All heavy atoms as a GROMACS GRO file, in nm:
protein
  521
    1MET      N    1  10.363   8.731  11.582
    1MET     CA    2  10.292   8.719  11.455
    1MET      C    3  10.289   8.572  11.414
    1MET      O    4  10.383   8.499  11.434
    1MET     CB    5  10.360   8.803  11.348
    1MET     CG    6  10.291   8.792  11.214
    1MET     SD    7  10.336   8.917  11.095
    1MET     CE    8  10.247   9.056  11.157
    2MET      N    9  10.177   8.532  11.357
    2MET     CA   10  10.156   8.395  11.312
    2MET      C   11  10.146   8.394  11.160
    2MET      O   12  10.073   8.475  11.102
    2MET     CB   13  10.026   8.343  11.374
    2MET     CG   14   9.986   8.207  11.330
    2MET     SD   15   9.829   8.162  11.408
    2MET     CE   16   9.828   7.990  11.374
    3VAL      N   17  10.221   8.304  11.093
    3VAL     CA   18  10.217   8.293  10.947
    3VAL      C   19  10.174   8.151  10.910
    3VAL      O   20  10.234   8.055  10.956
    3VAL     CB   21  10.352   8.328  10.884
    3VAL    CG1   22  10.345   8.314  10.732
    3VAL    CG2   23  10.396   8.468  10.922
    4VAL      N   24  10.069   8.142  10.828
    4VAL     CA   25  10.014   8.014  10.785
    4VAL      C   26   9.983   8.024  10.636
    4VAL      O   27   9.938   8.128  10.588
    4VAL     CB   28   9.882   7.983  10.861
    4VAL    CG1   29   9.821   7.853  10.814
    4VAL    CG2   30   9.905   7.981  11.010
    5ALA      N   31  10.005   7.914  10.562
    5ALA     CA   32   9.970   7.911  10.420
    5ALA      C   33   9.868   7.799  10.396
    5ALA      O   34   9.882   7.689  10.449
    5ALA     CB   35  10.094   7.888  10.335
    6LEU      N   36   9.765   7.833  10.318
    6LEU     CA   37   9.662   7.737  10.280
    6LEU      C   38   9.649   7.736  10.129
    6LEU      O   39   9.660   7.840  10.064
    6LEU     CB   40   9.527   7.777  10.342
    6LEU     CG   41   9.518   7.787  10.493
    6LEU    CD1   42   9.384   7.846  10.533
    6LEU    CD2   43   9.536   7.651  10.556
    7GLU      N   44   9.623   7.618  10.072
    7GLU     CA   45   9.597   7.608   9.928
    7GLU      C   46   9.452   7.569   9.906
    7GLU      O   47   9.397   7.487   9.979
    7GLU     CB   48   9.690   7.506   9.862
    7GLU     CG   49   9.830   7.559   9.849
    7GLU     CD   50   9.920   7.469   9.767
    7GLU    OE1   51   9.873   7.367   9.712
    7GLU    OE2   52  10.039   7.502   9.759
    8PHE      N   53   9.393   7.630   9.804
    8PHE     CA   54   9.253   7.608   9.770
    8PHE      C   55   9.243   7.560   9.626
    8PHE      O   56   9.320   7.601   9.540
    8PHE     CB   57   9.173   7.738   9.787
    8PHE     CG   58   9.165   7.784   9.928
    8PHE    CD1   59   9.265   7.861   9.984
    8PHE    CD2   60   9.058   7.748  10.008
    8PHE    CE1   61   9.259   7.903  10.116
    8PHE    CE2   62   9.050   7.789  10.140
    8PHE     CZ   63   9.151   7.866  10.194
    9GLU      N   64   9.143   7.474   9.601
    9GLU     CA   65   9.124   7.417   9.468
    9GLU      C   66   9.057   7.515   9.372
    9GLU      O   67   9.070   7.502   9.251
    9GLU     CB   68   9.042   7.289   9.476
    9GLU     CG   69   9.114   7.176   9.549
    9GLU     CD   70   9.246   7.138   9.482
    9GLU    OE1   71   9.251   7.134   9.358
    9GLU    OE2   72   9.343   7.113   9.555
   10ASP      N   73   8.979   7.610   9.424
   10ASP     CA   74   8.917   7.708   9.334
   10ASP      C   75   8.906   7.844   9.401
   10ASP      O   76   8.916   7.858   9.522
   10ASP     CB   77   8.782   7.659   9.280
   10ASP     CG   78   8.676   7.646   9.387
   10ASP    OD1   79   8.661   7.738   9.470
   10ASP    OD2   80   8.607   7.544   9.388
   11GLU      N   81   8.885   7.944   9.318
   11GLU     CA   82   8.886   8.083   9.364
   11GLU      C   83   8.769   8.116   9.457
   11GLU      O   84   8.784   8.195   9.549
   11GLU     CB   85   8.885   8.176   9.241
   11GLU     CG   86   8.918   8.318   9.274
   11GLU     CD   87   8.933   8.405   9.150
   11GLU    OE1   88   8.914   8.356   9.037
   11GLU    OE2   89   8.963   8.524   9.168
   12LYS      N   90   8.654   8.054   9.436
   12LYS     CA   91   8.538   8.082   9.521
   12LYS      C   92   8.562   8.039   9.665
   12LYS      O   93   8.525   8.109   9.759
   12LYS     CB   94   8.412   8.015   9.465
   12LYS     CG   95   8.363   8.078   9.337
   12LYS     CD   96   8.220   8.040   9.310
   12LYS     CE   97   8.170   8.098   9.180
   12LYS     NZ   98   8.164   8.240   9.174
   13LYS      N   99   8.626   7.924   9.684
   13LYS     CA  100   8.658   7.878   9.819
   13LYS      C  101   8.760   7.971   9.885
   13LYS      O  102   8.753   7.998  10.004
   13LYS     CB  103   8.710   7.735   9.816
   13LYS     CG  104   8.602   7.634   9.781
   13LYS     CD  105   8.654   7.494   9.779
   13LYS     CE  106   8.544   7.398   9.738
   13LYS     NZ  107   8.589   7.261   9.724
   14LEU      N  108   8.854   8.017   9.806
   14LEU     CA  109   8.953   8.113   9.854
   14LEU      C  110   8.885   8.242   9.900
   14LEU      O  111   8.911   8.291  10.010
   14LEU     CB  112   9.055   8.143   9.745
   14LEU     CG  113   9.146   8.264   9.770
   14LEU    CD1  114   9.253   8.230   9.871
   14LEU    CD2  115   9.205   8.314   9.642
   15GLU      N  116   8.797   8.295   9.817
   15GLU     CA  117   8.727   8.420   9.851
   15GLU      C  118   8.643   8.404   9.977
   15GLU      O  119   8.638   8.495  10.061
   15GLU     CB  120   8.640   8.465   9.734
   15GLU     CG  121   8.722   8.514   9.616
   15GLU     CD  122   8.639   8.537   9.490
   15GLU    OE1  123   8.517   8.513   9.492
   15GLU    OE2  124   8.698   8.578   9.390
   16ALA      N  125   8.579   8.289   9.994
   16ALA     CA  126   8.500   8.263  10.114
   16ALA      C  127   8.590   8.261  10.238
   16ALA      O  128   8.553   8.312  10.344
   16ALA     CB  129   8.424   8.131  10.100
   17ALA      N  130   8.709   8.203  10.225
   17ALA     CA  131   8.802   8.198  10.337
   17ALA      C  132   8.851   8.337  10.375
   17ALA      O  133   8.859   8.371  10.494
   17ALA     CB  134   8.921   8.108  10.303
   18VAL      N  135   8.881   8.419  10.276
   18VAL     CA  136   8.927   8.556  10.302
   18VAL      C  137   8.817   8.635  10.372
   18VAL      O  138   8.842   8.705  10.471
   18VAL     CB  139   8.970   8.626  10.170
   18VAL    CG1  140   8.992   8.776  10.192
   18VAL    CG2  141   9.096   8.561  10.116
   19GLN      N  142   8.695   8.621  10.326
   19GLN     CA  143   8.582   8.690  10.389
   19GLN      C  144   8.565   8.645  10.534
   19GLN      O  145   8.545   8.726  10.624
   19GLN     CB  146   8.454   8.664  10.309
   19GLN     CG  147   8.335   8.741  10.363
   19GLN     CD  148   8.212   8.723  10.276
   19GLN    OE1  149   8.212   8.646  10.181
   19GLN    NE2  150   8.109   8.796  10.307
   20ARG      N  151   8.576   8.516  10.558
   20ARG     CA  152   8.564   8.464  10.695
   20ARG      C  153   8.675   8.518  10.785
   20ARG      O  154   8.651   8.555  10.900
   20ARG     CB  155   8.566   8.312  10.692
   20ARG     CG  156   8.547   8.248  10.827
   20ARG     CD  157   8.551   8.096  10.817
   20ARG     NE  158   8.513   8.037  10.942
   20ARG     CZ  159   8.392   7.995  10.973
   20ARG    NH1  160   8.296   8.002  10.884
   20ARG    NH2  161   8.366   7.944  11.091
   21LEU      N  162   8.797   8.522  10.733
   21LEU     CA  163   8.910   8.574  10.811
   21LEU      C  164   8.887   8.719  10.851
   21LEU      O  165   8.908   8.758  10.965
   21LEU     CB  166   9.040   8.563  10.732
   21LEU     CG  167   9.101   8.424  10.722
   21LEU    CD1  168   9.206   8.421  10.612
   21LEU    CD2  169   9.163   8.385  10.856
   22ARG      N  170   8.845   8.800  10.756
   22ARG     CA  171   8.828   8.943  10.780
   22ARG      C  172   8.705   8.975  10.866
   22ARG      O  173   8.713   9.051  10.961
   22ARG     CB  174   8.818   9.019  10.648
   22ARG     CG  175   8.945   9.015  10.568
   22ARG     CD  176   9.007   9.152  10.563
   22ARG     NE  177   9.117   9.155  10.470
   22ARG     CZ  178   9.243   9.174  10.510
   22ARG    NH1  179   9.271   9.189  10.635
   22ARG    NH2  180   9.339   9.176  10.422
   23GLN      N  181   8.591   8.914  10.831
   23GLN     CA  182   8.465   8.952  10.896
   23GLN      C  183   8.438   8.871  11.023
   23GLN      O  184   8.407   8.929  11.127
   23GLN     CB  185   8.349   8.936  10.799
   23GLN     CG  186   8.357   9.035  10.684
   23GLN     CD  187   8.245   9.019  10.583
   23GLN    OE1  188   8.163   8.929  10.594
   23GLN    NE2  189   8.244   9.104  10.483
   24ASN      N  190   8.449   8.740  11.017
   24ASN     CA  191   8.412   8.657  11.132
   24ASN      C  192   8.523   8.649  11.235
   24ASN      O  193   8.495   8.651  11.355
   24ASN     CB  194   8.375   8.516  11.087
   24ASN     CG  195   8.255   8.514  10.995
   24ASN    OD1  196   8.214   8.616  10.943
   24ASN    ND2  197   8.200   8.398  10.972
   25LEU      N  198   8.647   8.636  11.190
   25LEU     CA  199   8.758   8.618  11.283
   25LEU      C  200   8.830   8.749  11.316
   25LEU      O  201   8.912   8.752  11.407
   25LEU     CB  202   8.858   8.515  11.227
   25LEU     CG  203   8.801   8.376  11.201
   25LEU    CD1  204   8.907   8.286  11.138
   25LEU    CD2  205   8.751   8.314  11.330
   26GLY      N  206   8.802   8.855  11.241
   26GLY     CA  207   8.863   8.985  11.268
   26GLY      C  208   9.014   8.985  11.256
   26GLY      O  209   9.083   9.054  11.330
   27VAL      N  210   9.066   8.911  11.158
   27VAL     CA  211   9.211   8.903  11.141
   27VAL      C  212   9.265   9.036  11.091
   27VAL      O  213   9.214   9.094  10.996
   27VAL     CB  214   9.247   8.789  11.042
   27VAL    CG1  215   9.394   8.798  11.000
   27VAL    CG2  216   9.219   8.656  11.104
   28THR      N  217   9.367   9.083  11.160
   28THR     CA  218   9.441   9.201  11.113
   28THR      C  219   9.580   9.152  11.077
   28THR      O  220   9.631   9.056  11.134
   28THR     CB  221   9.449   9.309  11.222
   28THR    OG1  222   9.508   9.252  11.339
   28THR    CG2  223   9.312   9.364  11.256
   29GLY      N  224   9.638   9.214  10.981
   29GLY     CA  225   9.767   9.169  10.930
   29GLY      C  226   9.757   9.160  10.778
   29GLY      O  227   9.673   9.225  10.717
   30GLU      N  228   9.839   9.077  10.719
   30GLU     CA  229   9.846   9.069  10.574
   30GLU      C  230   9.792   8.936  10.522
   30GLU      O  231   9.820   8.831  10.578
   30GLU     CB  232   9.993   9.084  10.532
   30GLU     CG  233  10.013   9.088  10.383
   30GLU     CD  234  10.159   9.108  10.347
   30GLU    OE1  235  10.231   9.175  10.421
   30GLU    OE2  236  10.199   9.054  10.243
   31LEU      N  237   9.713   8.944  10.416
   31LEU     CA  238   9.666   8.826  10.345
   31LEU      C  239   9.721   8.835  10.203
   31LEU      O  240   9.689   8.928  10.130
   31LEU     CB  241   9.512   8.820  10.341
   31LEU     CG  242   9.440   8.817  10.475
   31LEU    CD1  243   9.289   8.816  10.453
   31LEU    CD2  244   9.483   8.699  10.558
   32ALA      N  245   9.806   8.740  10.166
   32ALA     CA  246   9.865   8.739  10.032
   32ALA      C  247   9.804   8.624   9.952
   32ALA      O  248   9.799   8.511   9.998
   32ALA     CB  249  10.016   8.722  10.041
   33ILE      N  250   9.756   8.657   9.831
   33ILE     CA  251   9.692   8.558   9.744
   33ILE      C  252   9.778   8.540   9.619
   33ILE      O  253   9.818   8.638   9.556
   33ILE     CB  254   9.550   8.607   9.704
   33ILE    CG1  255   9.464   8.619   9.830
   33ILE    CG2  256   9.488   8.512   9.603
   33ILE    CD1  257   9.333   8.690   9.807
   34LYS      N  258   9.805   8.413   9.587
   34LYS     CA  259   9.889   8.382   9.472
   34LYS      C  260   9.825   8.271   9.390
   34LYS      O  261   9.794   8.165   9.445
   34LYS     CB  262  10.027   8.339   9.522
   34LYS     CG  263  10.123   8.301   9.412
   34LYS     CD  264  10.255   8.256   9.472
   34LYS     CE  265  10.350   8.210   9.363
   34LYS     NZ  266  10.474   8.159   9.419
   35PRO      N  267   9.807   8.292   9.260
   35PRO     CA  268   9.757   8.183   9.175
   35PRO      C  269   9.866   8.078   9.152
   35PRO      O  270   9.984   8.111   9.141
   35PRO     CB  271   9.720   8.253   9.044
   35PRO     CG  272   9.798   8.379   9.044
   35PRO     CD  273   9.826   8.416   9.187
   36LEU      N  274   9.826   7.952   9.150
   36LEU     CA  275   9.918   7.841   9.127
   36LEU      C  276   9.879   7.768   9.000
   36LEU      O  277   9.775   7.795   8.941
   36LEU     CB  278   9.913   7.744   9.246
   36LEU     CG  279   9.944   7.802   9.383
   36LEU    CD1  280   9.917   7.698   9.492
   36LEU    CD2  281  10.086   7.852   9.391
   37GLU      N  282   9.961   7.672   8.960
   37GLU     CA  283   9.930   7.592   8.841
   37GLU      C  284   9.803   7.510   8.864
   37GLU      O  285   9.770   7.473   8.977
   37GLU     CB  286  10.045   7.498   8.810
   37GLU     CG  287  10.170   7.568   8.762
   37GLU     CD  288  10.283   7.470   8.733
   37GLU    OE1  289  10.258   7.347   8.729
   37GLU    OE2  290  10.395   7.518   8.714
   38GLY      N  291   9.731   7.482   8.758
   38GLY     CA  292   9.615   7.395   8.765
   38GLY      C  293   9.492   7.459   8.826
   38GLY      O  294   9.401   7.390   8.871
   39GLY      N  295   9.488   7.593   8.832
   39GLY     CA  296   9.371   7.662   8.883
   39GLY      C  297   9.363   7.670   9.035
   39GLY      O  298   9.264   7.715   9.090
   40ARG      N  299   9.468   7.626   9.104
   40ARG     CA  300   9.469   7.633   9.250
   40ARG      C  301   9.517   7.772   9.295
   40ARG      O  302   9.574   7.847   9.217
   40ARG     CB  303   9.561   7.525   9.308
   40ARG     CG  304   9.510   7.385   9.283
   40ARG     CD  305   9.602   7.284   9.349
   40ARG     NE  306   9.733   7.342   9.373
   40ARG     CZ  307   9.849   7.292   9.332
   40ARG    NH1  308   9.852   7.182   9.266
   40ARG    NH2  309   9.963   7.352   9.358
   41TRP      N  310   9.494   7.799   9.423
   41TRP     CA  311   9.533   7.928   9.481
   41TRP      C  312   9.599   7.907   9.615
   41TRP      O  313   9.561   7.818   9.690
   41TRP     CB  314   9.409   8.016   9.502
   41TRP     CG  315   9.343   8.053   9.374
   41TRP    CD1  316   9.256   7.976   9.301
   41TRP    CD2  317   9.361   8.172   9.300
   41TRP    NE1  318   9.218   8.043   9.188
   41TRP    CE2  319   9.281   8.164   9.185
   41TRP    CE3  320   9.436   8.287   9.321
   41TRP    CZ2  321   9.274   8.266   9.091
   41TRP    CZ3  322   9.429   8.389   9.228
   41TRP    CH2  323   9.350   8.378   9.114
   42ARG      N  324   9.696   7.992   9.648
   42ARG     CA  325   9.760   7.988   9.781
   42ARG      C  326   9.728   8.118   9.854
   42ARG      O  327   9.744   8.227   9.801
   42ARG     CB  328   9.910   7.971   9.772
   42ARG     CG  329   9.976   7.977   9.912
   42ARG     CD  330  10.122   7.947   9.909
   42ARG     NE  331  10.141   7.808   9.870
   42ARG     CZ  332  10.253   7.763   9.814
   42ARG    NH1  333  10.353   7.843   9.793
   42ARG    NH2  334  10.262   7.636   9.782
   43LEU      N  335   9.684   8.102   9.977
   43LEU     CA  336   9.657   8.215  10.066
   43LEU      C  337   9.757   8.208  10.180
   43LEU      O  338   9.762   8.110  10.253
   43LEU     CB  339   9.514   8.205  10.121
   43LEU     CG  340   9.476   8.303  10.232
   43LEU    CD1  341   9.483   8.447  10.183
   43LEU    CD2  342   9.337   8.271  10.285
   44THR      N  343   9.840   8.312  10.191
   44THR     CA  344   9.935   8.321  10.302
   44THR      C  345   9.882   8.424  10.400
   44THR      O  346   9.857   8.538  10.364
   44THR     CB  347  10.075   8.360  10.252
   44THR    OG1  348  10.116   8.266  10.151
   44THR    CG2  349  10.176   8.359  10.366
   45ILE      N  350   9.862   8.379  10.523
   45ILE     CA  351   9.802   8.463  10.627
   45ILE      C  352   9.912   8.502  10.725
   45ILE      O  353   9.976   8.416  10.786
   45ILE     CB  354   9.693   8.385  10.704
   45ILE    CG1  355   9.590   8.329  10.607
   45ILE    CG2  356   9.630   8.472  10.812
   45ILE    CD1  357   9.509   8.215  10.664
   46SER      N  358   9.937   8.632  10.739
   46SER     CA  359  10.029   8.684  10.840
   46SER      C  360   9.942   8.758  10.941
   46SER      O  361   9.909   8.875  10.923
   46SER     CB  362  10.131   8.779  10.777
   46SER     OG  363  10.206   8.711  10.679
   47SER      N  364   9.902   8.687  11.044
   47SER     CA  365   9.806   8.739  11.141
   47SER      C  366   9.877   8.798  11.262
   47SER      O  367   9.972   8.739  11.315
   47SER     CB  368   9.712   8.627  11.186
   47SER     OG  369   9.623   8.675  11.284
   48GLU      N  370   9.828   8.914  11.306
   48GLU     CA  371   9.885   8.978  11.425
   48GLU      C  372   9.840   8.907  11.552
   48GLU      O  373   9.902   8.921  11.656
   48GLU     CB  374   9.846   9.125  11.429
   48GLU     CG  375   9.909   9.203  11.315
   48GLU     CD  376   9.862   9.347  11.308
   48GLU    OE1  377   9.766   9.383  11.376
   48GLU    OE2  378   9.925   9.423  11.232
   49LYS      N  379   9.730   8.832  11.542
   49LYS     CA  380   9.684   8.756  11.659
   49LYS      C  381   9.686   8.607  11.626
   49LYS      O  382   9.671   8.568  11.511
   49LYS     CB  383   9.543   8.800  11.701
   49LYS     CG  384   9.433   8.762  11.604
   49LYS     CD  385   9.298   8.802  11.659
   49LYS     CE  386   9.186   8.744  11.575
   49LYS     NZ  387   9.056   8.770  11.630
   50PRO      N  388   9.708   8.523  11.728
   50PRO     CA  389   9.709   8.378  11.701
   50PRO      C  390   9.572   8.328  11.657
   50PRO      O  391   9.470   8.377  11.704
   50PRO     CB  392   9.749   8.317  11.836
   50PRO     CG  393   9.758   8.427  11.934
   50PRO     CD  394   9.733   8.556  11.866
   51LEU      N  395   9.572   8.231  11.567
   51LEU     CA  396   9.449   8.170  11.520
   51LEU      C  397   9.444   8.026  11.571
   51LEU      O  398   9.544   7.955  11.565
   51LEU     CB  399   9.444   8.170  11.368
   51LEU     CG  400   9.442   8.306  11.301
   51LEU    CD1  401   9.464   8.292  11.152
   51LEU    CD2  402   9.311   8.377  11.329
   52ARG      N  403   9.330   7.986  11.620
   52ARG     CA  404   9.314   7.849  11.667
   52ARG      C  405   9.315   7.753  11.549
   52ARG      O  406   9.270   7.787  11.439
   52ARG     CB  407   9.183   7.834  11.745
   52ARG     CG  408   9.184   7.906  11.877
   52ARG     CD  409   9.063   7.868  11.959
   52ARG     NE  410   8.940   7.886  11.885
   52ARG     CZ  411   8.847   7.976  11.914
   52ARG    NH1  412   8.862   8.055  12.017
   52ARG    NH2  413   8.739   7.986  11.841
   53GLU      N  414   9.363   7.633  11.575
   53GLU     CA  415   9.366   7.529  11.470
   53GLU      C  416   9.226   7.502  11.418
   53GLU      O  417   9.206   7.483  11.298
   53GLU     CB  418   9.430   7.402  11.528
   53GLU     CG  419   9.473   7.304  11.424
   53GLU     CD  420   9.582   7.358  11.333
   53GLU    OE1  421   9.671   7.430  11.378
   53GLU    OE2  422   9.576   7.326  11.213
   54SER      N  423   9.126   7.502  11.506
   54SER     CA  424   8.988   7.476  11.464
   54SER      C  425   8.939   7.586  11.369
   54SER      O  426   8.865   7.559  11.275
   54SER     CB  427   8.895   7.464  11.584
   54SER     OG  428   8.896   7.583  11.660
   55SER      N  429   8.981   7.710  11.391
   55SER     CA  430   8.942   7.820  11.302
   55SER      C  431   9.005   7.802  11.165
   55SER      O  432   8.940   7.826  11.063
   55SER     CB  433   8.986   7.954  11.362
   55SER     OG  434   8.919   7.979  11.482
   56LEU      N  435   9.130   7.759  11.162
   56LEU     CA  436   9.198   7.737  11.033
   56LEU      C  437   9.132   7.623  10.956
   56LEU      O  438   9.116   7.632  10.834
   56LEU     CB  439   9.346   7.706  11.056
   56LEU     CG  440   9.430   7.823  11.107
   56LEU    CD1  441   9.568   7.774  11.146
   56LEU    CD2  442   9.437   7.934  11.005
   57GLU      N  443   9.091   7.518  11.026
   57GLU     CA  444   9.027   7.404  10.959
   57GLU      C  445   8.895   7.444  10.894
   57GLU      O  446   8.860   7.394  10.788
   57GLU     CB  447   9.005   7.291  11.059
   57GLU     CG  448   9.133   7.222  11.100
   57GLU     CD  449   9.115   7.122  11.213
   57GLU    OE1  450   8.999   7.097  11.254
   57GLU    OE2  451   9.217   7.069  11.261
   58LYS      N  452   8.822   7.536  10.956
   58LYS     CA  453   8.693   7.579  10.903
   58LYS      C  454   8.708   7.661  10.774
   58LYS      O  455   8.610   7.680  10.702
   58LYS     CB  456   8.618   7.661  11.007
   58LYS     CG  457   8.568   7.576  11.123
   58LYS     CD  458   8.497   7.660  11.226
   58LYS     CE  459   8.454   7.576  11.345
   58LYS     NZ  460   8.395   7.656  11.450
   59LEU      N  461   8.826   7.709  10.745
   59LEU     CA  462   8.849   7.787  10.622
   59LEU      C  463   8.843   7.699  10.498
   59LEU      O  464   8.817   7.747  10.389
   59LEU     CB  465   8.983   7.860  10.629
   59LEU     CG  466   8.994   7.965  10.738
   59LEU    CD1  467   9.136   8.021  10.741
   59LEU    CD2  468   8.893   8.075  10.721
   60GLY      N  469   8.871   7.570  10.514
   60GLY     CA  470   8.851   7.476  10.404
   60GLY      C  471   8.972   7.450  10.317
   60GLY      O  472   8.967   7.363  10.232
   61GLY      N  473   9.078   7.522  10.334
   61GLY     CA  474   9.196   7.498  10.250
   61GLY      C  475   9.283   7.388  10.307
   61GLY      O  476   9.262   7.341  10.418
   62ARG      N  477   9.383   7.350  10.229
   62ARG     CA  478   9.479   7.249  10.274
   62ARG      C  479   9.604   7.323  10.320
   62ARG      O  480   9.662   7.404  10.248
   62ARG     CB  481   9.514   7.157  10.157
   62ARG     CG  482   9.611   7.046  10.194
   62ARG     CD  483   9.634   6.952  10.077
   62ARG     NE  484   9.691   7.018   9.961
   62ARG     CZ  485   9.824   7.034   9.940
   62ARG    NH1  486   9.909   6.990  10.028
   62ARG    NH2  487   9.867   7.094   9.831
   63ARG      N  488   9.644   7.296  10.444
   63ARG     CA  489   9.760   7.366  10.501
   63ARG      C  490   9.888   7.317  10.436
   63ARG      O  491   9.906   7.196  10.417
   63ARG     CB  492   9.762   7.341  10.651
   63ARG     CG  493   9.852   7.436  10.725
   63ARG     CD  494   9.821   7.429  10.872
   63ARG     NE  495   9.906   7.520  10.942
   63ARG     CZ  496   9.893   7.550  11.069
   63ARG    NH1  497   9.797   7.494  11.139
   63ARG    NH2  498   9.974   7.633  11.128
   64VAL      N  499   9.976   7.410  10.402
   64VAL     CA  500  10.104   7.376  10.340
   64VAL      C  501  10.217   7.444  10.415
   64VAL      O  502  10.196   7.550  10.478
   64VAL     CB  503  10.108   7.415  10.190
   64VAL    CG1  504  10.013   7.332  10.110
   64VAL    CG2  505  10.080   7.562  10.170
   65ASP      N  506  10.335   7.386  10.410
   65ASP     CA  507  10.453   7.444  10.471
   65ASP      C  508  10.510   7.551  10.380
   65ASP      O  509  10.510   7.536  10.257
   65ASP     CB  510  10.559   7.337  10.499
   65ASP     CG  511  10.514   7.237  10.604
   65ASP    OD1  512  10.438   7.276  10.695
   65ASP    OD2  513  10.553   7.120  10.593
   66LEU      N  514  10.563   7.655  10.440
   66LEU     CA  515  10.626   7.762  10.362
   66LEU      C  516  10.774   7.736  10.348
   66LEU      O  517  10.836   7.675  10.426
   66LEU     CB  518  10.604   7.897  10.431
   66LEU     CG  519  10.460   7.946  10.434
   66LEU    CD1  520  10.450   8.073  10.516
   66LEU    CD2  521  10.410   7.969  10.294
   0.00000   0.00000   0.00000
């Protein structure tokens, strides 16, 4: 299992990333969404299959350490 966290500046970008993960990349596993201070959002992806770095970059969020 692969676990990655991304932070987004607004909810619309977050929603677009979730849609891309589910529909385009076919990610199975858990997606956890948490609101942060200042209107930012954190998306934690627990994917059952490995995701390429290039796929993560296309999601548009900033990668953060857990």
